[in-house]
DSSP file (Angstrom, degrees, kcal/mol; ACC not computed):
  #  RESIDUE AA STRUCTURE BP1 BP2  ACC     N-H-->O    O-->H-N    N-H-->O    O-->H-N    TCO  KAPPA ALPHA  PHI   PSI    X-CA   Y-CA   Z-CA
    1    1 A X              0   0    0      0, 0.0     2,-0.4     0, 0.0    39,-0.0   0.000 360.0 360.0 360.0 140.2  138.6  114.0  126.5
    2    2 A X    >   -     0   0    0      1,-0.1     3,-1.9     2,-0.0     2,-0.1  -0.699 360.0-109.6 -82.6 138.1  139.4  116.8  128.8
    3    3 A X  T 3  S+     0   0    0     -2,-0.4     3,-0.1     1,-0.3    -1,-0.1  -0.429 103.9  20.1 -64.6 132.4  136.4  118.6  130.2
    4    4 A X  T 3  S+     0   0    0      1,-0.3    -1,-0.3    -2,-0.1     3,-0.1   0.354  86.7 147.9  95.0 -13.6  136.0  122.1  128.8
    5    5 A X    <   -     0   0    0     -3,-1.9    -1,-0.3     1,-0.1     2,-0.2  -0.356  56.3-108.3 -64.4 139.0  138.2  121.3  125.6
    6    6 A X        -     0   0    0     -3,-0.1     2,-0.3     1,-0.0    -1,-0.1  -0.487  44.5-172.1 -61.8 134.4  137.0  123.2  122.7
    7    7 A X        -     0   0    0     -2,-0.2     2,-0.4    -3,-0.1    -1,-0.0  -0.916  16.1-152.0-130.9 156.5  135.3  121.0  120.2
    8    8 A X        -     0   0    0     -2,-0.3     2,-0.4     2,-0.0    -2,-0.0  -0.995  20.4-125.6-131.2 133.4  133.9  121.3  116.7
    9    9 A X        +     0   0    0     -2,-0.4     2,-0.3     2,-0.0    -2,-0.0  -0.644  37.9 171.4 -69.0 122.3  131.1  119.4  115.1
   10   10 A X        -     0   0    0     -2,-0.4     2,-0.5     2,-0.0    -2,-0.0  -0.931  30.0-121.5-134.7 157.4  132.2  117.7  111.8
   11   11 A X        +     0   0    0     -2,-0.3     2,-0.3     2,-0.0    -2,-0.0  -0.891  29.5 179.3 -98.9 127.1  130.6  115.1  109.3
   12   12 A X        -     0   0    0     -2,-0.5     2,-0.5     2,-0.0    -2,-0.0  -0.940  20.5-135.4-124.7 154.9  132.4  112.0  108.7
   13   13 A X        +     0   0    0     -2,-0.3     2,-0.3     0, 0.0    -2,-0.0  -0.936  26.8 174.4-112.1 127.0  131.3  109.0  106.4
   14   14 A X        -     0   0    0     -2,-0.5     2,-0.1     1,-0.0    -2,-0.0  -0.843  39.0 -92.9-120.1 158.4  131.7  105.5  107.6
   15   15 A X    >>  -     0   0    0     -2,-0.3     4,-2.1     1,-0.1     3,-0.6  -0.462  38.5-119.4 -65.3 142.2  130.7  102.1  106.3
   16   16 A X  H 3> S+     0   0    0      1,-0.2     4,-2.6     2,-0.2     5,-0.2   0.835 113.9  57.5 -55.0 -36.0  127.3  101.2  107.5
   17   17 A X  H 3> S+     0   0    0      1,-0.2     4,-1.7     2,-0.2    -1,-0.2   0.854 105.2  51.4 -63.6 -34.5  128.9   98.0  109.2
   18   18 A X  H <> S+     0   0    0     -3,-0.6     4,-2.3     2,-0.2    -2,-0.2   0.905 108.9  49.6 -70.4 -38.5  131.2  100.3  111.1
   19   19 A X  H  X S+     0   0    0     -4,-2.1     4,-3.1     1,-0.2    -2,-0.2   0.936 111.6  49.4 -59.1 -47.2  128.4  102.4  112.4
   20   20 A X  H  X S+     0   0    0     -4,-2.6     4,-1.8     1,-0.2    -1,-0.2   0.837 109.7  51.1 -64.6 -29.4  126.5   99.4  113.5
   21   21 A X  H  X S+     0   0    0     -4,-1.7     4,-1.5     2,-0.2    -1,-0.2   0.852 112.3  46.3 -77.2 -33.2  129.5   98.0  115.3
   22   22 A X  H  X S+     0   0    0     -4,-2.3     4,-2.1     2,-0.2     3,-0.4   0.967 110.5  52.4 -71.7 -45.5  130.0  101.2  117.2
   23   23 A X  H  X S+     0   0    0     -4,-3.1     4,-2.9     1,-0.2    -2,-0.2   0.879 108.6  52.3 -49.9 -44.0  126.3  101.4  118.0
   24   24 A X  H  X S+     0   0    0     -4,-1.8     4,-1.8     1,-0.2    -1,-0.2   0.859 109.0  49.2 -62.7 -35.9  126.5   97.9  119.4
   25   25 A X  H  <>S+     0   0    0     -4,-1.5     5,-2.3    -3,-0.4     6,-1.4   0.822 112.7  48.3 -67.1 -35.1  129.4   98.9  121.6
   26   26 A X  H ><5S+     0   0    0     -4,-2.1     3,-1.3     4,-0.2    -2,-0.2   0.947 111.5  48.1 -68.1 -49.2  127.5  101.9  122.8
   27   27 A X  H 3<5S+     0   0    0     -4,-2.9    -2,-0.2     1,-0.3    -1,-0.2   0.866 111.9  49.8 -67.6 -33.3  124.4   99.9  123.5
   28   28 A X  T 3<5S-     0   0    0     -4,-1.8    -1,-0.3    -5,-0.2    -2,-0.2   0.489 116.3-115.9 -77.2  -5.3  126.5   97.2  125.4
   29   29 A X  T < 5S+     0   0    0     -3,-1.3    -3,-0.2     2,-0.2    -2,-0.1   0.627  86.2 116.9  78.3  12.2  128.2  100.0  127.4
   30   30 A X  S   <S+     0   0    0     -5,-2.3     2,-0.3    -6,-0.2    -4,-0.2   0.596  79.4  35.7 -88.1 -12.6  131.6   99.4  126.0
   31   31 A X  S    S-     0   0    0     -6,-1.4    -2,-0.2    -8,-0.1     3,-0.1  -0.970  76.2-136.0-132.7 146.1  131.7  102.8  124.4
   32   32 A X  S    S-     0   0    0     -2,-0.3     2,-0.3     1,-0.3     3,-0.1   0.844  77.8 -33.7 -67.5 -39.1  130.2  106.1  125.8
   33   33 A X     >  -     0   0    0      1,-0.1     4,-3.0   -11,-0.0    -1,-0.3  -0.959  62.4 -94.8-174.5 162.5  128.7  107.3  122.6
   34   34 A X  H  > S+     0   0    0     -2,-0.3     4,-2.1     1,-0.2     5,-0.1   0.909 126.2  46.5 -56.9 -43.7  129.3  107.2  118.9
   35   35 A X  H  > S+     0   0    0      2,-0.2     4,-2.1     1,-0.2    -1,-0.2   0.856 111.8  51.0 -68.5 -34.3  131.0  110.5  119.0
   36   36 A X  H  > S+     0   0    0      2,-0.2     4,-2.7     1,-0.2     5,-0.2   0.932 110.0  50.6 -63.9 -45.8  133.0  109.5  122.0
   37   37 A X  H  X S+     0   0    0     -4,-3.0     4,-2.4     1,-0.2    -2,-0.2   0.893 113.0  46.3 -59.8 -41.3  134.1  106.3  120.1
   38   38 A X  H  X S+     0   0    0     -4,-2.1     4,-2.5     2,-0.2    -1,-0.2   0.863 110.4  50.2 -74.5 -38.2  135.2  108.3  117.2
   39   39 A X  H  X S+     0   0    0     -4,-2.1     4,-2.0     2,-0.2    -2,-0.2   0.891 112.1  50.7 -69.7 -36.8  137.1  111.0  119.2
   40   40 A X  H  X S+     0   0    0     -4,-2.7     4,-2.4     2,-0.2     5,-0.2   0.955 111.2  48.7 -61.0 -47.6  139.0  108.0  121.1
   41   41 A X  H  X S+     0   0    0     -4,-2.4     4,-2.4     1,-0.2    -2,-0.2   0.933 111.6  48.3 -62.1 -41.4  139.8  106.5  117.7
   42   42 A X  H  X S+     0   0    0     -4,-2.5     4,-2.1     2,-0.2    -1,-0.2   0.888 112.5  49.3 -62.3 -38.5  141.1  109.8  116.3
   43   43 A X  H  X S+     0   0    0     -4,-2.0     4,-2.0     2,-0.2    -2,-0.2   0.909 111.7  47.5 -67.4 -46.8  143.2  110.4  119.4
   44   44 A X  H  X S+     0   0    0     -4,-2.4     4,-2.2     2,-0.2    -2,-0.2   0.903 113.0  49.1 -57.9 -50.7  144.7  106.9  119.3
   45   45 A X  H  X S+     0   0    0     -4,-2.4     4,-1.9    -5,-0.2    -2,-0.2   0.870 111.0  50.2 -57.4 -46.4  145.5  107.3  115.5
   46   46 A X  H  X S+     0   0    0     -4,-2.1     4,-2.4     2,-0.2    -2,-0.2   0.926 111.3  49.3 -64.6 -46.9  147.1  110.8  116.1
   47   47 A X  H  X S+     0   0    0     -4,-2.0     4,-2.8     1,-0.2    -2,-0.2   0.869 110.7  49.5 -63.9 -41.1  149.2  109.4  118.9
   48   48 A X  H  X S+     0   0    0     -4,-2.2     4,-2.7    -5,-0.2    -1,-0.2   0.888 107.9  52.4 -69.3 -33.3  150.3  106.5  116.8
   49   49 A X  H  X S+     0   0    0     -4,-1.9     4,-2.9     2,-0.2    -2,-0.2   0.943 112.4  46.7 -62.8 -47.9  151.3  108.7  113.9
   50   50 A X  H  X S+     0   0    0     -4,-2.4     4,-2.4     1,-0.2    -2,-0.2   0.977 112.7  50.0 -60.3 -48.8  153.4  110.9  116.3
   51   51 A X  H  X S+     0   0    0     -4,-2.8     4,-2.6     1,-0.2    -2,-0.2   0.923 111.6  47.3 -56.9 -47.5  154.9  107.8  117.8
   52   52 A X  H  X S+     0   0    0     -4,-2.7     4,-2.7     1,-0.2    -1,-0.2   0.889 110.7  53.2 -59.8 -41.0  155.8  106.3  114.3
   53   53 A X  H  X S+     0   0    0     -4,-2.9     4,-2.3    -5,-0.2    -1,-0.2   0.871 109.7  46.9 -67.3 -31.0  157.3  109.6  113.2
   54   54 A X  H  X S+     0   0    0     -4,-2.4     4,-1.9    -5,-0.2    -2,-0.2   0.956 112.9  49.8 -67.1 -47.7  159.5  109.7  116.3
   55   55 A X  H  X S+     0   0    0     -4,-2.6     4,-2.8     2,-0.2    -2,-0.2   0.909 111.3  49.4 -55.7 -50.2  160.5  106.0  115.7
   56   56 A X  H  X S+     0   0    0     -4,-2.7     4,-2.9     1,-0.2     5,-0.3   0.965 111.1  49.6 -59.6 -54.2  161.3  106.8  112.0
   57   57 A X  H  X S+     0   0    0     -4,-2.3     4,-2.4     1,-0.2    -1,-0.2   0.857 112.1  47.2 -58.9 -34.3  163.4  109.8  113.0
   58   58 A X  H  X S+     0   0    0     -4,-1.9     4,-2.6     2,-0.2    -1,-0.2   0.923 114.1  48.4 -65.9 -49.1  165.3  107.7  115.6
   59   59 A X  H  X S+     0   0    0     -4,-2.8     4,-1.0     2,-0.2    -2,-0.2   0.863 111.7  48.4 -68.1 -35.7  165.9  105.0  113.0
   60   60 A X  H  <>S+     0   0    0     -4,-2.9     5,-3.3    -5,-0.2     3,-0.5   0.943 111.2  50.4 -61.9 -48.8  167.0  107.4  110.3
   61   61 A X  H ><5S+     0   0    0     -4,-2.4     3,-1.3    -5,-0.3    -2,-0.2   0.936 109.8  52.2 -58.7 -42.7  169.4  109.1  112.8
   62   62 A X  H 3<5S+     0   0    0     -4,-2.6    -1,-0.2     1,-0.3    -2,-0.2   0.769 114.7  42.5 -60.0 -26.8  170.8  105.5  113.7
   63   63 A X  T 3<5S-     0   0    0     -4,-1.0    -1,-0.3    -3,-0.5    -2,-0.2   0.190 131.4 -80.0-118.3  21.2  171.4  104.7  110.1
   64   64 A X  T < 5S-     0   0    0     -3,-1.3    -3,-0.2    -4,-0.3    -2,-0.1   0.612  72.0 -85.5 101.9  16.1  172.9  107.8  108.8
   65   65 A X  S   <S-     0   0    0     -5,-3.3     3,-0.1    -6,-0.1    -2,-0.0  -0.386  78.7  -0.9  92.0-161.0  169.9  110.2  108.1
   66   66 A X  S    S-     0   0    0      1,-0.1     2,-0.1    -2,-0.1    -9,-0.0  -0.196  83.4 -88.7 -63.0 153.3  167.5  110.8  105.4
   67   67 A X        -     0   0    0      1,-0.1    -1,-0.1     4,-0.1    -3,-0.0  -0.370  39.3-126.6 -61.2 131.2  167.8  108.9  102.2
   68   68 A X     >  -     0   0    0     -2,-0.1     4,-2.2     1,-0.1     5,-0.2  -0.364  29.9-104.9 -73.4 163.1  170.1  110.3   99.4
   69   69 A X  H  > S+     0   0    0      1,-0.2     4,-2.5     2,-0.2     5,-0.2   0.925 123.9  51.6 -49.7 -47.6  168.6  110.8   95.8
   70   70 A X  H  > S+     0   0    0      1,-0.2     4,-2.5     2,-0.2    -1,-0.2   0.891 109.4  48.1 -60.6 -40.1  170.4  107.7   94.6
   71   71 A X  H  > S+     0   0    0      2,-0.2     4,-1.9     1,-0.2    -1,-0.2   0.816 112.1  52.1 -66.5 -31.2  169.0  105.6   97.6
   72   72 A X  H  X S+     0   0    0     -4,-2.2     4,-2.7    -3,-0.2    -2,-0.2   0.917 111.2  45.9 -69.5 -44.8  165.5  107.0   96.7
   73   73 A X  H  X S+     0   0    0     -4,-2.5     4,-2.2     2,-0.2    -2,-0.2   0.900 112.3  50.6 -67.0 -40.4  165.8  106.0   93.1
   74   74 A X  H  X S+     0   0    0     -4,-2.5     4,-2.5    -5,-0.2    -1,-0.2   0.916 112.5  46.5 -59.1 -45.4  167.1  102.7   94.0
   75   75 A X  H  X S+     0   0    0     -4,-1.9     4,-2.6     2,-0.2     5,-0.2   0.939 111.7  51.7 -60.9 -49.9  164.1  102.1   96.4
   76   76 A X  H  X>S+     0   0    0     -4,-2.7     5,-2.8     2,-0.2     4,-1.0   0.886 109.5  48.6 -55.1 -43.3  161.7  103.3   93.9
   77   77 A X  H  <5S+     0   0    0     -4,-2.2     3,-0.4     3,-0.2    -2,-0.2   0.931 114.1  47.4 -66.2 -47.2  163.0  100.9   91.2
   78   78 A X  H  <5S+     0   0    0     -4,-2.5    -2,-0.2     1,-0.2    -1,-0.2   0.858 116.4  42.3 -58.9 -40.1  162.8   98.0   93.7
   79   79 A X  H  <5S-     0   0    0     -4,-2.6    -1,-0.2    -5,-0.2    -2,-0.2   0.550 110.9-119.5 -88.9  -5.5  159.4   98.8   94.9
   80   80 A X  T  <5 +     0   0    0     -4,-1.0     2,-0.5    -3,-0.4    -3,-0.2   0.831  60.3 151.3  74.5  32.5  158.1   99.5   91.3
   81   81 A X      < -     0   0    0     -5,-2.8     2,-0.4    -6,-0.2    -1,-0.2  -0.831  46.5-125.1-101.7 126.6  157.2  103.1   92.2
   82   82 A X        -     0   0    0     -2,-0.5     2,-0.1    -3,-0.1    -5,-0.0  -0.529  25.8-144.6 -68.4 130.2  157.4  105.6   89.4
   83   83 A X    >>  -     0   0    0     -2,-0.4     3,-1.7     1,-0.1     4,-0.5  -0.393  33.7 -92.2 -85.1 172.6  159.6  108.6   90.2
   84   84 A X  G >4 S+     0   0    0      1,-0.3     3,-1.1     2,-0.2    -1,-0.1   0.829 125.9  57.6 -53.3 -38.7  159.0  112.1   89.1
   85   85 A X  G 34 S+     0   0    0      1,-0.2    -1,-0.3     3,-0.0    -3,-0.0   0.734 101.7  58.5 -70.8 -18.3  161.1  111.6   85.9
   86   86 A X  G <4 S+     0   0    0     -3,-1.7    -1,-0.2     2,-0.1    -2,-0.2   0.664  84.1  95.0 -80.9 -13.3  158.8  108.7   84.9
   87   87 A X  S << S-     0   0    0     -3,-1.1     2,-0.4    -4,-0.5    -4,-0.0  -0.478  71.9-133.6 -82.4 146.8  155.7  110.7   84.8
   88   88 A X        -     0   0    0     -2,-0.2     2,-0.6     2,-0.0    -2,-0.1  -0.795   8.6-136.9-104.1 147.9  154.6  112.1   81.5
   89   89 A X              0   0    0     -2,-0.4    -2,-0.0     1,-0.1     0, 0.0  -0.873 360.0 360.0-103.3 122.8  153.5  115.7   81.0
   90   90 A X              0   0    0     -2,-0.6    -1,-0.1     0, 0.0    -2,-0.0   0.474 360.0 360.0 -88.3 360.0  150.5  116.2   78.8
């Protein structure tokens, strides 16, 4: 974390086992604090998501771009995913 970076306090809900595991890491000196551990985890996850998005964009570009409507329909059928036309309106 950059010193002086604006921060905001938020509340998150974690499983008790996760909290205890993080506290154990803090007590052993392997994590600086519970908040620091969560900040690091969020940072890594955000970086991963950006990286995967870039990798997907490159893969789509290399294979002809976004899926067409017919390709999406085929993929939905193969994966057993209900498409918009399969949902019922009440």
